[in-house]
Short mmCIF file of the C-alpha atoms (twelve columns), coordinates in Angstrom:
data_MODEL
# 
_entry.id   MODEL 
# 
loop_
_atom_site.group_PDB 
_atom_site.id 
_atom_site.type_symbol 
_atom_site.label_atom_id 
_atom_site.label_alt_id 
_atom_site.label_comp_id 
_atom_site.label_asym_id 
_atom_site.label_seq_id 
_atom_site.Cartn_x 
_atom_site.Cartn_y 
_atom_site.Cartn_z 
_atom_site.pdbx_PDB_model_num 
ATOM 1   C CA . MET A 1   84.089  33.060  79.949  1 
ATOM 2   C CA . SER A 2   86.813  34.850  78.309  1 
ATOM 3   C CA . ASP A 3   90.467  35.018  79.846  1 
ATOM 4   C CA . LYS A 4   92.068  37.917  78.002  1 
ATOM 5   C CA . PRO A 5   92.528  40.816  79.968  1 
ATOM 6   C CA . ASP A 6   90.359  43.303  80.485  1 
ATOM 7   C CA . LYS A 7   90.692  46.829  78.460  1 
ATOM 8   C CA . PRO A 8   91.481  49.807  80.447  1 
ATOM 9   C CA . SER A 9   88.248  52.086  80.692  1 
ATOM 10  C CA . SER A 10  88.574  55.376  78.266  1 
ATOM 11  C CA . THR A 11  87.198  57.305  81.881  1 
ATOM 12  C CA . ALA A 12  90.078  55.583  83.867  1 
ATOM 13  C CA . LYS A 13  92.522  58.467  85.003  1 
ATOM 14  C CA . PRO A 14  95.394  58.107  84.571  1 
ATOM 15  C CA . ALA A 15  98.371  57.496  87.336  1 
ATOM 16  C CA . HIS A 16  99.594  60.362  89.214  1 
ATOM 17  C CA . GLN A 17  102.109 62.246  87.873  1 
ATOM 18  C CA . PRO A 18  104.038 64.960  88.608  1 
ATOM 19  C CA . SER A 19  104.036 68.536  87.827  1 
ATOM 20  C CA . ARG A 20  105.964 70.160  86.131  1 
ATOM 21  C CA . PRO A 21  107.734 72.717  87.635  1 
ATOM 22  C CA . LYS A 22  106.679 76.305  85.458  1 
ATOM 23  C CA . THR A 23  109.179 78.192  83.988  1 
ATOM 24  C CA . ALA A 24  110.229 81.617  84.307  1 
ATOM 25  C CA . PRO A 25  107.943 82.913  81.230  1 
ATOM 26  C CA . GLU A 26  105.191 81.375  82.875  1 
ATOM 27  C CA . ILE A 27  105.797 82.229  86.511  1 
ATOM 28  C CA . ASN A 28  106.153 86.085  85.307  1 
ATOM 29  C CA . LYS A 29  102.617 85.478  83.446  1 
ATOM 30  C CA . ASP A 30  100.920 84.763  86.736  1 
ATOM 31  C CA . TYR A 31  102.160 87.767  87.986  1 
ATOM 32  C CA . ASP A 32  101.686 89.673  84.665  1 
ATOM 33  C CA . GLU A 33  98.032  88.329  85.317  1 
ATOM 34  C CA . ILE A 34  97.241  89.432  89.094  1 
ATOM 35  C CA . PRO A 35  95.729  93.051  88.849  1 
ATOM 36  C CA . VAL A 36  97.439  96.098  90.097  1 
ATOM 37  C CA . GLU A 37  95.821  96.779  93.514  1 
ATOM 38  C CA . GLU A 38  96.295  92.964  94.554  1 
ATOM 39  C CA . LEU A 39  99.777  92.929  94.038  1 
ATOM 40  C CA . ILE A 40  99.783  96.651  95.652  1 
ATOM 41  C CA . ARG A 41  97.532  94.088  98.565  1 
ATOM 42  C CA . LEU A 42  100.656 91.800  98.668  1 
ATOM 43  C CA . THR A 43  103.607 94.705  98.837  1 
ATOM 44  C CA . ARG A 44  101.814 96.174  102.202 1 
ATOM 45  C CA . GLU A 45  100.836 92.583  103.738 1 
ATOM 46  C CA . LEU A 46  104.617 92.261  103.161 1 
ATOM 47  C CA . THR A 47  105.885 95.434  105.327 1 
ATOM 48  C CA . GLN A 48  103.190 95.100  107.148 1 
ATOM 49  C CA . ARG A 49  104.639 91.795  108.137 1 
ATOM 50  C CA . ILE A 50  108.125 92.838  108.378 1 
ATOM 51  C CA . THR A 51  107.102 96.259  110.725 1 
ATOM 52  C CA . ASN A 52  105.472 94.294  112.964 1 
ATOM 53  C CA . ALA A 53  108.613 91.539  113.907 1 
ATOM 54  C CA . ASP A 54  110.750 94.974  114.552 1 
ATOM 55  C CA . ARG A 55  108.252 96.358  116.569 1 
ATOM 56  C CA . GLN A 56  108.340 92.907  119.037 1 
ATOM 57  C CA . ARG A 57  112.498 93.059  118.176 1 
ATOM 58  C CA . LEU A 58  112.630 96.589  119.568 1 
ATOM 59  C CA . ALA A 59  109.681 95.824  123.326 1 
ATOM 60  C CA . LEU A 60  112.490 93.171  123.646 1 
ATOM 61  C CA . GLU A 61  115.529 95.942  123.204 1 
ATOM 62  C CA . LEU A 62  113.355 98.105  125.568 1 
ATOM 63  C CA . LYS A 63  112.431 95.684  128.313 1 
ATOM 64  C CA . GLU A 64  116.630 94.880  128.506 1 
ATOM 65  C CA . THR A 65  116.812 98.454  130.291 1 
ATOM 66  C CA . GLY A 66  114.406 98.724  131.999 1 
ATOM 67  C CA . HIS A 67  112.362 101.303 129.043 1 
ATOM 68  C CA . GLN A 68  109.008 99.583  128.745 1 
ATOM 69  C CA . ARG A 69  108.212 100.779 131.973 1 
ATOM 70  C CA . THR A 70  108.275 104.506 131.147 1 
ATOM 71  C CA . ILE A 71  107.460 104.391 127.425 1 
ATOM 72  C CA . GLN A 72  103.870 105.727 128.092 1 
ATOM 73  C CA . THR A 73  104.883 108.573 130.836 1 
ATOM 74  C CA . ARG A 74  108.432 109.799 129.077 1 
ATOM 75  C CA . ALA A 75  108.632 108.729 125.272 1 
ATOM 76  C CA . PRO A 76  108.093 110.485 122.114 1 
ATOM 77  C CA . ILE A 77  104.180 110.249 121.257 1 
ATOM 78  C CA . THR A 78  104.968 109.300 118.173 1 
ATOM 79  C CA . LEU A 79  106.901 106.344 119.672 1 
ATOM 80  C CA . GLN A 80  103.846 105.271 122.259 1 
ATOM 81  C CA . GLN A 81  101.540 105.453 119.122 1 
ATOM 82  C CA . PHE A 82  104.266 103.351 116.579 1 
ATOM 83  C CA . PHE A 83  104.942 100.162 119.780 1 
ATOM 84  C CA . THR A 84  101.499 100.739 120.787 1 
ATOM 85  C CA . GLY A 85  100.406 100.069 116.892 1 
ATOM 86  C CA . GLU A 86  98.118  103.030 116.477 1 
ATOM 87  C CA . ILE A 87  100.617 103.997 113.850 1 
ATOM 88  C CA . ASP A 88  102.770 103.092 111.080 1 
ATOM 89  C CA . LEU A 89  106.512 104.998 111.814 1 
ATOM 90  C CA . ASP A 90  107.604 104.451 108.416 1 
ATOM 91  C CA . THR A 91  103.964 106.492 106.922 1 
ATOM 92  C CA . GLU A 92  103.993 109.174 109.606 1 
ATOM 93  C CA . LEU A 93  107.695 109.894 109.507 1 
ATOM 94  C CA . ALA A 94  107.362 109.862 105.679 1 
ATOM 95  C CA . MET A 95  104.239 112.545 105.370 1 
ATOM 96  C CA . ARG A 96  106.046 114.323 108.327 1 
ATOM 97  C CA . PHE A 97  109.204 115.040 106.436 1 
ATOM 98  C CA . ASP A 98  107.691 114.239 103.119 1 
ATOM 99  C CA . HIS A 99  110.214 116.752 100.634 1 
ATOM 100 C CA . ALA A 100 113.471 115.233 102.716 1 
ATOM 101 C CA . PRO A 101 116.641 115.498 100.044 1 
ATOM 102 C CA . LEU A 102 117.376 112.454 98.506  1 
ATOM 103 C CA . LEU A 103 121.564 111.928 98.725  1 
ATOM 104 C CA . SER A 104 123.069 110.268 96.006  1 
ATOM 105 C CA . GLY A 105 126.501 111.047 96.505  1 
ATOM 106 C CA . ILE A 106 129.074 110.043 99.089  1 
ATOM 107 C CA . SER A 107 133.033 111.110 100.035 1 
ATOM 108 C CA . PHE A 108 134.760 110.220 102.995 1 
ATOM 109 C CA . HIS A 109 137.585 112.268 104.732 1 
ATOM 110 C CA . PRO A 110 140.103 111.618 105.459 1 
ATOM 111 C CA . LYS A 111 141.161 109.516 102.114 1 
ATOM 112 C CA . LYS A 112 144.269 108.138 104.252 1 
ATOM 113 C CA . THR A 113 144.792 107.471 108.012 1 
ATOM 114 C CA . ASP A 114 147.183 106.616 110.375 1 
ATOM 115 C CA . ILE A 115 147.603 106.048 114.157 1 
ATOM 116 C CA . HIS A 116 147.781 110.496 114.612 1 
ATOM 117 C CA . THR A 117 144.027 110.067 112.683 1 
ATOM 118 C CA . ARG A 118 141.820 111.127 115.251 1 
ATOM 119 C CA . ARG A 119 138.764 111.383 113.436 1 
ATOM 120 C CA . VAL A 120 136.832 110.121 110.438 1 
ATOM 121 C CA . SER A 121 134.646 111.520 108.763 1 
ATOM 122 C CA . ALA A 122 131.662 109.900 105.787 1 
ATOM 123 C CA . ILE A 123 129.490 113.161 104.167 1 
ATOM 124 C CA . LEU A 124 126.641 112.928 102.216 1 
ATOM 125 C CA . LYS A 125 125.744 114.589 99.497  1 
ATOM 126 C CA . ALA A 126 122.561 116.046 96.938  1 
ATOM 127 C CA . GLN A 127 122.985 116.034 93.815  1 
ATOM 128 C CA . ASP A 128 122.664 119.837 93.229  1 
ATOM 129 C CA . GLY A 129 124.823 120.527 97.018  1 
ATOM 130 C CA . SER A 130 121.210 122.096 98.798  1 
ATOM 131 C CA . ALA A 131 122.230 119.339 101.396 1 
ATOM 132 C CA . THR A 132 124.105 117.193 103.255 1 
ATOM 133 C CA . VAL A 133 124.214 114.705 105.903 1 
ATOM 134 C CA . THR A 134 127.520 113.809 107.815 1 
ATOM 135 C CA . PHE A 135 128.788 110.734 110.036 1 
ATOM 136 C CA . ASP A 136 131.622 111.673 112.208 1 
ATOM 137 C CA . LEU A 137 133.162 108.794 113.769 1 
ATOM 138 C CA . HIS A 138 135.725 109.003 117.205 1 
ATOM 139 C CA . LEU A 139 138.390 107.162 116.155 1 
ATOM 140 C CA . GLN A 140 139.162 106.825 120.039 1 
ATOM 141 C CA . THR A 141 136.446 106.453 121.970 1 
ATOM 142 C CA . GLY A 142 134.091 105.413 119.340 1 
ATOM 143 C CA . LEU A 143 131.585 108.214 119.391 1 
ATOM 144 C CA . LEU A 144 129.336 108.943 116.909 1 
ATOM 145 C CA . GLU A 145 127.291 112.247 115.563 1 
ATOM 146 C CA . THR A 146 125.683 112.968 112.719 1 
ATOM 147 C CA . ILE A 147 125.667 116.559 110.766 1 
ATOM 148 C CA . PHE A 148 122.552 117.145 109.024 1 
ATOM 149 C CA . THR A 149 123.234 121.006 106.982 1 
ATOM 150 C CA . LEU A 150 120.494 122.568 105.019 1 
ATOM 151 C CA . ASN A 151 122.104 125.168 101.788 1 
ATOM 152 C CA . ASN A 152 125.674 125.395 103.556 1 
ATOM 153 C CA . MET A 153 123.159 128.026 106.437 1 
ATOM 154 C CA . LEU A 154 122.250 125.509 108.722 1 
ATOM 155 C CA . SER A 155 123.097 122.513 110.879 1 
ATOM 156 C CA . LEU A 156 121.667 120.431 113.260 1 
ATOM 157 C CA . ARG A 157 123.948 118.379 115.631 1 
ATOM 158 C CA . PHE A 158 122.977 115.036 117.138 1 
ATOM 159 C CA . LYS A 159 125.387 113.239 118.877 1 
ATOM 160 C CA . ILE A 160 124.266 109.435 119.035 1 
ATOM 161 C CA . GLY A 161 126.683 108.610 121.559 1 
ATOM 162 C CA . THR A 162 129.046 105.904 121.501 1 
ATOM 163 C CA . ILE A 163 126.831 102.166 121.117 1 
ATOM 164 C CA . ASN A 164 128.825 98.749  122.208 1 
ATOM 165 C CA . LYS A 165 130.645 96.561  119.379 1 
ATOM 166 C CA . ALA A 166 127.479 94.333  119.321 1 
ATOM 167 C CA . ASP A 167 124.773 96.216  118.863 1 
ATOM 168 C CA . ARG A 168 126.994 98.206  115.909 1 
ATOM 169 C CA . ARG A 169 126.827 95.017  113.948 1 
ATOM 170 C CA . ARG A 170 123.008 93.838  114.639 1 
ATOM 171 C CA . TRP A 171 121.674 97.577  113.695 1 
ATOM 172 C CA . MET A 172 124.822 97.191  110.426 1 
ATOM 173 C CA . ASP A 173 122.987 93.811  109.930 1 
ATOM 174 C CA . LEU A 174 119.519 95.026  110.163 1 
ATOM 175 C CA . MET A 175 120.367 97.997  107.948 1 
ATOM 176 C CA . ARG A 176 121.485 95.649  105.100 1 
ATOM 177 C CA . ARG A 177 118.373 93.905  104.838 1 
ATOM 178 C CA . LYS A 178 116.063 95.034  101.955 1 
ATOM 179 C CA . SER A 179 112.996 96.422  103.608 1 
ATOM 180 C CA . GLY A 180 112.730 96.929  107.685 1 
ATOM 181 C CA . ILE A 181 113.185 99.786  110.339 1 
ATOM 182 C CA . ALA A 182 116.321 99.874  111.992 1 
ATOM 183 C CA . PHE A 183 117.058 101.993 115.016 1 
ATOM 184 C CA . LEU A 184 120.374 103.217 116.303 1 
ATOM 185 C CA . TRP A 185 120.360 104.713 119.582 1 
ATOM 186 C CA . THR A 186 122.245 103.761 122.997 1 
ATOM 187 C CA . LYS A 187 121.261 102.501 125.928 1 
ATOM 188 C CA . LYS A 188 119.815 105.522 127.110 1 
ATOM 189 C CA . ARG A 189 116.714 104.616 124.072 1 
ATOM 190 C CA . TRP A 190 115.107 108.269 123.594 1 
ATOM 191 C CA . GLU A 191 116.271 110.163 126.911 1 
ATOM 192 C CA . SER A 192 119.612 110.872 124.334 1 
ATOM 193 C CA . ASP A 193 119.935 111.597 120.603 1 
ATOM 194 C CA . TYR A 194 119.102 108.536 118.230 1 
ATOM 195 C CA . MET A 195 118.165 107.827 114.575 1 
ATOM 196 C CA . VAL A 196 115.647 105.683 113.040 1 
ATOM 197 C CA . PHE A 197 116.372 103.794 109.331 1 
ATOM 198 C CA . VAL A 198 114.032 102.961 106.945 1 
ATOM 199 C CA . VAL A 199 115.269 100.834 104.167 1 
ATOM 200 C CA . ARG A 200 112.374 100.472 101.028 1 
ATOM 201 C CA . GLU A 201 113.318 98.415  97.718  1 
ATOM 202 C CA . HIS A 202 114.082 102.196 95.941  1 
ATOM 203 C CA . PHE A 203 115.942 104.344 98.592  1 
ATOM 204 C CA . ALA A 204 116.508 104.815 102.617 1 
ATOM 205 C CA . ARG A 205 114.668 107.317 104.620 1 
ATOM 206 C CA . VAL A 206 117.204 108.442 107.747 1 
ATOM 207 C CA . TYR A 207 115.539 111.275 110.709 1 
ATOM 208 C CA . ALA A 208 117.304 111.901 113.585 1 
ATOM 209 C CA . PHE A 209 115.297 112.624 117.003 1 
ATOM 210 C CA . SER A 210 117.061 115.148 120.038 1 
ATOM 211 C CA . PRO A 211 115.530 115.387 123.640 1 
ATOM 212 C CA . ASP A 212 116.570 119.206 122.879 1 
ATOM 213 C CA . ARG A 213 113.266 119.209 120.838 1 
ATOM 214 C CA . HIS A 214 115.034 119.312 117.114 1 
ATOM 215 C CA . GLU A 215 114.356 116.854 114.130 1 
ATOM 216 C CA . ALA A 216 115.779 115.946 110.571 1 
ATOM 217 C CA . ALA A 217 115.567 113.721 108.105 1 
ATOM 218 C CA . ALA A 218 117.111 112.714 104.226 1 
ATOM 219 C CA . ARG A 219 116.801 109.983 101.973 1 
ATOM 220 C CA . ILE A 220 119.095 108.249 100.746 1 
ATOM 221 C CA . THR A 221 120.087 106.127 97.536  1 
ATOM 222 C CA . LEU A 222 121.319 102.699 98.918  1 
ATOM 223 C CA . ASP A 223 123.869 103.203 96.873  1 
ATOM 224 C CA . VAL A 224 125.317 105.347 99.248  1 
ATOM 225 C CA . VAL A 225 123.485 103.404 101.924 1 
ATOM 226 C CA . ASP A 226 126.246 100.420 101.205 1 
ATOM 227 C CA . ASP A 227 129.471 102.998 100.485 1 
ATOM 228 C CA . LEU A 228 127.999 104.305 103.822 1 
ATOM 229 C CA . LEU A 229 128.073 100.600 105.973 1 
ATOM 230 C CA . LYS A 230 131.186 99.657  104.810 1 
ATOM 231 C CA . TRP A 231 132.799 102.709 106.080 1 
ATOM 232 C CA . LEU A 232 131.419 101.667 108.814 1 
ATOM 233 C CA . ASP A 233 133.396 98.127  108.769 1 
ATOM 234 C CA . ASN A 234 136.614 99.681  108.330 1 
ATOM 235 C CA . TYR A 235 136.010 101.923 111.348 1 
ATOM 236 C CA . TRP A 236 132.969 101.413 113.765 1 
ATOM 237 C CA . LEU A 237 133.397 97.548  114.283 1 
ATOM 238 C CA . VAL A 238 137.660 97.405  114.719 1 
ATOM 239 C CA . GLU A 239 139.232 97.916  117.841 1 
ATOM 240 C CA . PRO A 240 139.908 102.041 118.573 1 
ATOM 241 C CA . THR A 241 143.585 102.909 117.881 1 
ATOM 242 C CA . ALA A 242 146.418 103.429 120.140 1 
ATOM 243 C CA . GLU A 243 145.966 107.054 121.756 1 
ATOM 244 C CA . ILE A 244 147.032 109.528 120.413 1 
ATOM 245 C CA . GLN A 245 150.605 110.593 122.578 1 
ATOM 246 C CA . GLY A 246 150.806 114.609 122.818 1 
ATOM 247 C CA . ALA A 247 147.014 115.256 121.752 1 
ATOM 248 C CA . VAL A 248 144.131 116.249 123.804 1 
ATOM 249 C CA . GLU A 249 141.957 113.155 126.101 1 
ATOM 250 C CA . ILE A 250 138.687 112.991 124.495 1 
ATOM 251 C CA . ASP A 251 135.414 112.310 126.646 1 
ATOM 252 C CA . ALA A 252 133.513 109.984 126.741 1 
ATOM 253 C CA . ASP A 253 130.704 112.462 125.010 1 
ATOM 254 C CA . GLY A 254 133.566 113.740 122.213 1 
ATOM 255 C CA . SER A 255 134.505 116.715 123.980 1 
ATOM 256 C CA . ASP A 256 137.467 118.121 124.350 1 
ATOM 257 C CA . ALA A 257 138.958 117.167 127.647 1 
ATOM 258 C CA . PRO A 258 140.860 120.634 129.136 1 
ATOM 259 C CA . PRO A 259 145.011 119.782 130.096 1 
ATOM 260 C CA . PRO A 260 145.486 118.725 133.423 1 
ATOM 261 C CA . SER A 261 146.799 121.693 135.893 1 
ATOM 262 C CA . ASP A 262 150.535 121.612 137.115 1 
ATOM 263 C CA . LYS A 263 149.121 123.670 140.141 1 
ATOM 264 C CA . PRO A 264 149.921 121.341 143.051 1 
ATOM 265 C CA . ASN A 265 147.103 118.853 144.571 1 
ATOM 266 C CA . ASP A 266 147.480 120.855 148.139 1 
ATOM 267 C CA . GLU A 267 147.008 124.591 146.533 1 
ATOM 268 C CA . ASP A 268 142.967 125.616 147.817 1 
ATOM 269 C CA . ASP A 269 141.331 128.089 144.830 1 
ATOM 270 C CA . SER A 270 138.313 128.304 146.836 1 
ATOM 271 C CA . PHE A 271 137.431 131.746 147.656 1 
ATOM 272 C CA . ASP A 272 137.699 132.838 150.727 1 
ATOM 273 C CA . PRO A 273 136.765 136.309 151.825 1 
ATOM 274 C CA . SER A 274 139.099 137.738 154.165 1 
ATOM 275 C CA . LYS A 275 142.023 137.615 151.594 1 
ATOM 276 C CA . MET A 276 140.833 140.394 150.235 1 
ATOM 277 C CA . GLN A 277 142.375 143.463 150.458 1 
ATOM 278 C CA . TRP A 278 140.079 146.761 151.510 1 
# 
């Protein structure tokens, strides 16, 4: 019997070796080998997961304000179908406004602000100037309005109202995602004017709705969305400026309040037929 150690068998499995990470060209090659139909399916699945997460988040927001009890009776039919999972909100609204203008430019007014500035505006424009969407922000109250204008002839104004600072910041965080749905509305939800933003990889879509039964829509390039959010960072997330001396007061709904009366408080303005001279 030989004392020499046995030679390793040629069929023996080699010791486990850690896998070598794929290089960028190899990864790209793997994606290139995936059929287009499969890539589309994967993209749709990812978008659906994001949409489902947004729906769950919105459902919690509705529960906080008690609107989950009235959504099936008072909410617009489109929102009812969205929250019950019957429709994809992005697809439904995109089909309804399939030729919405693309806004690729933005300007701000005024260029410089000071303590006397009461209102600032961001104007989003189509390349040919045929359509604009203006965001008007009242600095003293934080009230936000949007105006959709077509061909310098027709305008629709949506009064979003005053939104608390925490909700403003959360909405802006959602808008900075690469994909997702973000609602911009007050605690009144669909009972007041509101907006829906859908961000995708190429551009964003914005939809505005009013209980008065008028709607508007536009598409916005992502560069313009970034500029709009930076502008809102400077004015919407800061504390209101000092009240302007000598300026008219601003109501909570943004309208100019009438000046106080100079009449004594005990003066009666009620109509008295006995004082009439016949």
